Every structure is written in C-alpha cells, then in structure tokens.
C-alpha positions in Angstrom: 0.0 0.0 0.0 1.2 3.5 -0.8 1.6 5.4 2.5 2.4 9.0 3.3 3.3 9.8 7.0 3.1 13.5 7.9 4.4 15.5 10.8 2.2 18.6 11.0 3.3 22.3 10.9 3.0 24.5 13.9 0.5 27.3 14.1 0.9 29.2 17.4 4.1 30.8 18.5 5.5 29.9 21.9 6.0 33.4 23.3 8.4 34.3 20.5 10.5 31.2 21.0 11.1 29.4 17.6 11.5 25.7 17.8 14.7 24.2 16.5 14.4 21.4 13.8 13.9 18.0 15.5 14.0 14.6 13.8 10.5 13.2 14.4 10.7 9.8 16.1 7.0 9.2 15.7 6.7 9.1 11.9 10.2 7.6 11.4 9.4 4.6 13.7 6.0 4.0 12.1 7.5 4.4 8.7 10.2 1.9 9.4 7.6 -0.7 10.6 5.4 -0.1 7.5 8.3 -0.4 5.2 9.5 -3.6 6.9 6.0 -5.1 6.2 6.4 -4.4 2.5 4.5 -1.1 2.1 5.6 1.8 0.0 6.3 4.6 2.5 7.0 8.3 2.1 7.7 10.7 5.0 6.9 14.5 5.0 7.9 16.7 7.9 5.9 19.8 7.4 7.3 21.3 10.6 10.9 21.3 9.4 9.8 22.5 6.0 8.1 25.4 7.7 11.1 26.1 9.9 13.3 26.3 6.8 11.0 28.6 5.0 10.0 31.2 7.6 11.2 32.9 10.7 7.8 33.1 12.4 4.9 30.9 13.2 1.6 32.2 11.7 -1.4 32.7 14.0 -4.0 31.5 11.5 -4.6 29.2 8.5 -4.7 32.1 6.0 -0.9 32.5 5.9 0.7 32.3 2.4 3.4 30.1 4.0 0.9 27.5 5.1 -0.6 27.5 1.6 2.9 26.6 0.3 3.1 23.8 2.7 -0.3 22.4 1.7 0.8 22.6 -1.9 3.8 20.6 -1.1 1.6 18.0 0.6 -0.7 17.9 -2.5 2.3 17.4 -4.7 3.6 14.4 -2.6 0.1 12.8 -2.7 -0.2 13.1 -6.4 3.4 12.0 -7.3 3.2 9.0 -5.0 -0.4 8.1 -5.8 -1.0 7.9 -2.0 -3.7 5.6 -0.6 -3.2 6.2 3.1 -2.0 9.3 5.0 -1.0 9.1 8.6 -0.7 12.3 10.6 1.1 12.5 13.9 -0.7 14.5 16.6 1.6 14.1 19.6 0.4 17.1 21.6 -2.9 19.0 21.9 -1.3 22.2 20.6 -1.0 20.8 17.0 -4.5 19.4 16.8 -6.0 22.3 14.8 -3.1 21.9 12.3 -3.8 18.1 12.1 -7.5 18.7 11.3 -6.6 21.4 8.7 -4.3 18.9 7.0 -6.8 16.1 7.1 -9.5 18.3 5.5 -7.1 19.4 2.8 -6.3 15.7 2.0 -10.0 14.8 1.6 -10.4 17.8 -0.7 -7.5 16.7 -2.8 -8.8 13.1 -3.0 -11.7 11.9 -0.8 -10.8 8.3 -1.4 -7.5 8.6 0.5 -7.8 7.1 4.0 -6.6 9.4 6.8 -5.4 8.0 10.2 -4.1 10.1 13.1 -2.2 9.0 16.2 -0.4 10.3 19.3 -1.3 11.2 22.8 -4.0 13.7 21.9 -6.0 11.3 19.7 -5.4 8.5 22.3 -7.0 10.7 25.0 -9.9 12.0 22.8 -10.6 9.1 20.5 -14.4 9.1 20.8 -14.7 12.9 20.5 -12.5 13.1 17.4 -14.2 10.3 15.6 -17.7 11.7 16.3 -16.9 15.2 15.2 -14.4 14.7 12.4 -15.5 11.6 10.6 -15.7 13.6 7.4 -11.9 13.9 7.4 -10.6 11.2 9.9 -11.1 7.6 9.0 -9.1 6.0 11.7 -7.5 6.8 15.1 -4.6 4.8 16.3 -4.6 4.4 20.1 -1.4 4.3 22.0 1.8 2.7 20.7 1.1 2.2 17.0 3.7 0.2 15.0 1.9 -3.2 15.2 -1.7 -1.9 14.7 -0.8 0.4 11.9 0.9 -2.4 9.9 -2.1 -4.7 10.6 -4.5 -1.9 9.4 -2.4 -1.4 6.2 -2.4 -5.2 5.5 -6.2 -5.4 6.1 -6.9 -2.5 3.7 -4.4 -3.7 1.2 -6.2 -7.1 1.0 -9.7 -5.8 1.0 -9.3 -2.6 -1.1 -9.6 0.9 0.5 -13.1 1.4 -0.8 -14.5 -1.7 0.9 -12.9 -2.3 4.2 -13.0 -5.8 5.6 -14.8 -5.0 8.9 -14.2 -8.5 10.3 -10.5 -8.0 9.8 -10.7 -4.5 11.3 -12.5 -5.8 14.4 -9.5 -8.0 15.2 -7.0 -5.1 15.3 -6.7 -3.7 18.8 -5.9 -0.1 19.3 -7.8 1.4 16.4 -11.1 3.4 16.1 -13.2 3.6 12.9 -16.7 3.9 11.7 -18.5 0.8 10.4 -21.6 1.8 8.4 -22.0 5.0 10.5 -21.4 3.3 13.8 -18.3 4.1 15.9 -16.1 1.2 16.7 -13.3 1.5 19.3 -11.0 -1.5 19.7 -9.2 -1.0 23.0 -5.4 -1.1 23.2 -4.3 -4.0 25.5 -0.9 -5.3 24.3 2.4 -3.5 23.8 5.6 -4.5 22.0 7.6 -6.8 24.3 10.8 -7.0 22.4 11.8 -3.5 21.3 14.9 -4.9 19.6 12.6 -6.3 16.9 11.8 -2.7 15.7 13.8 -1.4 12.8 15.7 1.8 13.5 13.7 4.9 12.7 13.5 5.5 8.9 15.4 8.7 8.9 16.8 7.9 5.4 13.3 8.8 4.1 14.0 12.4 5.3 16.5 14.9 4.2 18.8 14.9 7.2 20.4 18.2 6.2 17.1 19.9 6.9 17.8 19.2 10.6 21.3 20.6 10.7 21.5 24.0 12.4 24.1 26.4 13.8 25.0 24.8 17.1 28.1 26.9 17.8 26.5 28.3 20.9 25.5 25.0 22.3 27.3 23.5 25.4 29.6 20.9 24.0 32.2 19.9 26.6 33.9 17.5 24.2 34.0 20.0 21.4 31.8 17.9 19.2 30.4 19.4 16.0 26.8 18.9 17.0 24.8 19.8 13.8 21.6 18.5 15.5 20.5 16.6 18.6 19.5 13.1 17.4 16.6 11.7 19.5 17.1 8.2 20.8 14.8 6.1 22.9 16.2 3.1 24.8 12.9 2.2 26.6 9.2 2.8 26.6 6.9 3.8 29.4 7.5 4.4 33.1 5.9 2.4 36.0 5.8 5.3 38.5 2.3 6.5 37.7 2.6 10.0 38.9 -0.8 11.6 39.4 -0.4 14.2 36.6 1.1 12.0 33.9 -0.8 10.5 31.0 2.0 8.8 29.1 1.0 5.3 30.4 -2.1 5.7 28.2 0.3 5.8 25.2 2.9 3.3 26.2 1.3 1.2 28.8 2.0 0.9 32.5 5.1 -1.4 32.4 8.5 -0.2 31.2 10.1 -2.1 28.4 13.7 -1.9 27.4 15.9 -2.2 24.3 19.1 -4.1 24.9 22.1 -1.9 25.4 23.7 -3.7 22.4 20.8 -2.7 20.2 21.1 0.9 21.3 24.8 1.0 20.5 24.1 -0.2 17.0 21.8 2.7 16.5 24.3 5.2 17.8 26.9 3.7 15.5 24.4 4.0 12.6 24.0 7.8 13.0 27.7 8.3 13.6 28.8 6.2 10.6 26.2 7.3 8.1 25.7 11.0 9.0 28.6 11.9 11.2 26.2 12.7 14.1 27.6 12.3 17.6 25.2 14.3 19.8 22.2 12.5 21.1 19.1 13.2 23.1 17.8 10.2 25.1 14.0 10.7 25.1 13.1 7.9 27.5 10.3 8.7 30.0 12.6 7.3 32.7 16.1 6.6 31.4 17.9 5.6 34.6 15.1 3.6 36.4 17.3 0.4 36.3 20.7 1.4 37.7 22.4 -1.8 36.6 21.2 -1.4 33.0 22.1 2.3 33.0 25.7 1.5 33.9 25.9 -1.3 31.4 24.7 1.0 28.6 27.1 3.7 29.6 30.0 1.3 29.8 29.2 0.0 26.3 29.2 3.5 24.9 32.7 4.0 26.3 33.9 0.6 25.0 32.5 1.3 21.5 34.9 4.3 21.1 32.1 6.4 19.6 33.1 9.6 21.4 29.5 11.0 21.8 27.8 13.6 23.9 24.2 13.3 25.1 21.4 14.9 27.0 18.4 13.4 29.0 15.5 15.7 27.9 12.6 13.9 29.6 14.3 13.5 32.9 15.9 10.7 34.9 15.1 8.6 38.0 16.7 10.8 40.7 16.6 8.0 43.3 19.0 6.0 41.1 21.6 8.8 40.8 24.8 8.4 42.8 28.5 8.8 42.1 28.7 5.4 40.4 25.9 6.1 38.0 27.0 9.7 37.4 30.6 8.7 36.8 29.4 6.1 34.2 27.2 8.7 32.5 29.9 11.4 32.5 32.4 9.0 31.0 29.9 8.1 28.3 29.4 11.7 27.3 26.7 13.2 29.5 26.5 17.0 28.7 23.0 17.9 30.0 21.1 16.3 32.8 17.4 17.0 33.3 16.1 16.4 36.8 12.3 16.0 37.5 12.0 17.4 41.0 8.4 18.5 40.5 8.4 20.4 43.8 10.4 21.2 47.0 7.7 19.8 49.2 8.1 16.2 50.4 4.4 16.1 51.1 3.3 17.1 47.6 6.0 15.0 45.8 5.2 11.8 47.7 1.8 11.9 49.2 0.1 13.7 46.4 2.1 13.0 43.2 3.3 9.5 44.4 6.9 10.0 43.3 8.6 8.4 46.3 11.5 10.9 46.2 12.5 12.7 49.4 14.5 15.9 50.0 17.2 13.9 51.9 18.0 12.2 48.6 17.9 15.5 46.7 20.2 17.2 49.2 22.7 14.3 48.9 22.5 14.6 45.1 23.2 18.4 45.3 26.4 17.7 47.2 27.5 15.1 44.7 26.8 17.3 41.7 28.7 20.1 43.3 31.9 18.1 43.0 34.3 19.7 40.5 34.4 16.5 38.3 30.8 17.2 37.3 31.2 20.9 36.5 30.9 20.2 32.8 27.3 18.8 33.2 24.6 21.3 32.5 21.9 20.8 35.2 18.3 21.5 34.3 15.4 21.1 36.8 11.7 20.5 36.1 9.1 21.9 38.6 5.4 21.5 38.6 3.5 24.4 40.3 -0.2 24.7 41.3 -1.4 21.3 42.2 -4.6 21.4 44.3 -2.6 20.9 47.5 -0.2 23.8 46.7 0.2 26.5 49.4 2.5 29.4 50.0 4.5 27.2 52.3 5.1 24.5 49.6 5.9 27.2 47.0 8.6 28.5 49.4 9.9 25.0 49.8 10.2 24.8 46.0 12.0 28.1 45.8 14.4 27.1 48.5 15.2 23.9 46.5 15.8 26.0 43.4 18.2 28.3 45.3 20.1 25.5 47.1 20.6 23.1 44.2 23.4 23.8 41.7 21.0 24.3 38.8 22.0 26.0 35.5 18.4 26.3 34.3 14.9 25.2 35.2 11.5 25.0 33.8 8.4 26.0 35.7 5.2 24.2 34.5 1.7 24.9 35.8 0.0 21.6 36.7 -2.2 20.6 33.8 -5.0 18.1 34.4 -4.7 15.8 31.3 -7.6 13.5 30.6 -7.1 10.0 32.0 -5.0 11.1 35.0 -5.8 11.0 38.7 -5.3 14.7 38.7 -8.0 15.2 36.1 -10.5 13.1 38.1 -9.7 15.0 41.3 -10.1 18.4 39.7 -13.3 17.3 37.9 -14.9 15.8 40.9 -14.1 18.8 43.1 -14.7 21.6 40.7 -11.1 22.9 40.6 -10.7 23.9 37.0 -10.1 27.5 36.1 -11.6 27.1 32.7 -15.0 25.6 32.0 -14.0 23.6 29.0 -12.2 21.1 31.2 -15.7 19.8 32.3 -16.7 19.0 28.7 -14.6 16.6 26.7 -16.1 17.7 23.4 -14.8 21.2 24.1 -11.6 20.2 25.7 -10.5 18.3 22.6 -10.3 21.7 20.7 -8.2 23.6 23.3 -4.6 24.0 22.2 -3.4 25.5 25.4 -4.0 22.2 27.2 -0.7 21.1 25.7 1.1 24.4 26.2 2.2 24.0 29.7 4.7 26.8 29.8 2.6 29.3 27.8 -0.7 28.9 29.5 -2.2 30.4 32.7 -2.9 28.0 35.7 -5.6 25.4 34.9 -6.3 24.5 38.5 -7.5 26.5 41.6 -5.5 25.2 44.6 -7.5 24.6 47.8 -5.7 27.1 49.9 -3.9 29.4 47.5 -5.2 32.0 45.1 -4.4 31.8 41.4 -2.9 35.3 41.6 -0.5 34.3 44.3 0.5 31.2 42.3 1.3 33.4 39.3 3.3 35.9 41.5 5.4 33.1 42.9 6.2 31.7 39.5 7.2 35.2 38.3 9.5 35.5 41.3 11.1 32.1 40.6 11.6 33.0 37.0 13.1 36.4 37.8 15.6 34.6 40.1 16.8 32.5 37.2 17.2 35.6 35.0 19.2 37.3 37.7 21.7 34.6 38.3 22.2 33.9 34.6 22.7 37.6 33.9 25.1 38.1 36.9 27.2 35.1 35.8 28.1 36.7 32.5 28.1 33.3 30.9 26.1 32.3 27.8 22.7 30.7 28.7 23.9 27.4 27.3 26.9 27.2 29.6 26.9 25.6 33.1 27.4 28.1 35.8 30.2 26.0 37.3 32.0 25.4 34.0 35.3 27.1 33.1 36.9 25.2 30.3 
C-alpha cells in the first residue's frame, strides 16, 4: 500500500521562541515498521519545511506560507499516488493543524484514508471520531507500530473502498466507523521485544534539513553537534505520577531495548551521518541502575566519542557517584532532573513519586563536586497542584536556590484527561476554565498542551491563582538574575570554566 506519513506544521508561536528542527521519532518509527512489512512509505515533515521557510509561526490558516506547505503536501500525494495518509498528533497544541491537513487531504482526494495517532487522539478518540468523521477515517490508540501495519495489511487485501470490517474488528488499538457506527477497539498489548523494531526510517527524510548552527551549544567534548538526534532506549514508566498520562500511550510497564541494540543505532548515526550528539528521550532513562551503567560502559567501549542529554528527565533515586561517573564518562552533557516540587508532602503523598528531600540534598552535594562541572543541570518543577500552598511554594523556591542548577522550567500543573489529577479536579470543581468539564470542548483547546505558555488550569484549595502566578514570576526572575550576573552564555553551566 502507498503510505504517506506526515508530521504537522506548527500554528501558534510559543511566546516568541522558535522551535529548532527536531527529527520526528513518531513518523520515522511508524514508517520503518510499515516499510518492513512491504508497504511503499514516504515521509513528509511539514514542521521542518516550515522552519526552513520562515522565521515566524503564523497565527491562523490564511498564511501564504501555510498555503505553500499544503501545496507541497498535495504534490507528494499526487506524485506517489498515495492511498493512506497518517498524521502525527503528539500534543494537543498541534490538533488544529492536524485537522486542517486532514480536511485538505480529503479535498485533494476523498478516497484517501486518513489516520491520526499520538497522545491527543489517544485521549480523545471518541470525541475526534464523532466530530471529524468527514476527514478522519481511523484513530490509532497508543503505541502504533503493530496496529498500523495490521491496518495497512487489512486495507491492502480488501481494497480501500470496501474495508473488511471483520479484519478491522480483530485489530486492537484502532477506532473507525462501520456503516456509520463508531467502533473503538481497546489497546491491550504493547511491544515486548523492542529490539525487533527497525531503527527509525530517517533515510526517508533529508537529514540536512535538521542541521542548524549549534556553535553556541554547550559541547564539553568540542563535538560538532549539527543536530541533537533523538534516541529512545525504553518505553513507558511504571511510577504512575498523578499528573502523567503517558501510560495511556505506552502502557504501565516499562520495556527496554538491549544496550547492544542501542549501541548499533548510535553507530548508525555516527557512521552514516557523522552525528555524535544524542538526546535520550526515555520517560525514565535511569530507572534500572544496573542497565544504565551497562549501557554507559558499552558507549565508552564502543569508542564512539559521543555527547548526550536526557531531555525527559531521569530517575533521581538511582543517581549516585557510580551512575554519574558512568554517564559522565559516556558523554553526559545535559542532565534534566524532574524534582516537581520542593515539598516532600506534595511530591510523595500527592504525586506519588517516592523521592525525598534527603536524597535531593545528597545529590546536590555530589553534583557540586568539580568533576561534574561540565554537566549542565536543568530542573523541572510543577506548580499549582490542588494541595499547593505558599509554604510549599517557598519550599520549591528554597530547593531552586540551594541546588546547583543552571536552568529550570516552571510548569503549571495541567489536568490531562485520563490522569488521577484530572479526576480529582473534575470531581471537586477545581478547573479555572469551564471547557475542562466538557470533553467535546476540551479536545479543541490547544493551550491544554502548552504547559509553559498557559495560565494556571487549577485552583488550589488554599492558594489564590494570583498568588501562584506571583510566585512563578519571582522564581523566573531569580533565574534571569543569576544567569545575567554570571556573564556566561545561557547554554553554559554556571560552574563550568573550560
């Protein structure tokens, strides 16, 4: 079957911050699986095409730049005689773009099947299929490689005009309409052996589109970065924090690639493209201490000479000198730490993270050692849970000031559908915006996925929203002050003097 996989363009600007080109793992993994099954696959990253074409993100769909992107999409469809288009909708913020693209595809050729997948369609499957059945034929729920291939095989055998509904009914993790009636096949099983997956099909992209000026990036090894290559060595996280919805995408149990398989992928990028800077995107990279050390030791033994970051955070309880020494030797350049809060009560009794300030204080002492000065330390903090108070905010600010952080991100707690936090806020009437009470309206709200941009979504029990915003501003001003006084580039660790 002739398949086109699309990563959508962006529409809304993130307070003037322009995204850097990023290799899309979503469509490259799905594309690799479909190609392995014998299908004719084309990839189109409209986001990177947009980034190469313009220096701004348009605020509406009437932009001439977006018309050019849609013309590019139409050209691909016609040249490849496309039968199925898959559109990634990883976050809520891109959903309007996804629908715009889907409607355009149906205008070009109404016989083309359109499927969307990602966390947003997974959370709002029913609402999307009921409202947008004119342009969306299928929703893929959760991890998608297996079910997407099964769907392609079923449609390829039966013909796209007359789906074999018996075959479709046997594919878990998809939603579709059967003679006007919505069918949702639940997602129950996830890939057990991740080593069986082909490496992402990045050869179907123009890799040079992702090369940027990284001369200002922190590169303690002096590596010519070009771009940060995303690598995932595991899927899911078993911790089940009350605000996190990722288990709905990848299941509740963590699954690992073998360290040897990861090394082969690193070698592939280094050998074919000369790329040696990687971003490990695991939900919880260091959960298994023994495996972490084994992977790091293999990186050293491979002689690859790489650098890497840990964008999605690591398991802080696993971090000690042994693990940090192994990661540092393997090329750790940026370490992201998900503290969430400075309050032991909120972090453990509310979120369920099982991480205490005694461990955090021990880690602060370790990371203050000169041998780790080259590691850029970034902290993640979650503000405004229902139990937040001025006292807990002060605890968070104290942690920020005492830990040797080089940067930190302050997120307002967002009640994503399917989480314990959402149920709590729904049942107790804690939302600041009425659309959270109506799933049919919530599916359209792009700011649900813009955690940094948006205002607070939750009214804490004993704290005003105005006070919460004030505290966030104070914490943000502190970061600006220490970075300005350091005289160092924003990308440089405050402790680092090469």
